[in-house]
Steps between C-alpha positions, in 0.01 A plus 500: 500500500262593782638706789593314817258563786582445866277513806552660838277504807488797734301549820296818544208622709166362383363851455773561238413190295486576127252340257606196297667571164585856601845653486630535856796717594679465831817609674769277644763704676572802283402322176160489330369193317196403295319181407161367395283358779442126456360412842401660830464267798430576867788452745393539859242756608631818340735400217487356150757324286512662157652286225629701206626414153811702421742521212824311557691830523259646756515178703882510500492860621265397782728215605798733500315743728446234770719533810 
């Protein structure tokens, strides 16, 4: 059975935008997370929305870290 993949979108400064298909690590609170970059889209003048594929376990950890 193939592993379950989830997506998450985070907003970051455009100058920090990673290349597509790269592994991107980021912090949320005191936790660190990682995912594979699926899409980078401009949001406003200085930001981008980065859509990441994450394992189900990593995605659950991210959701649990949200305030």
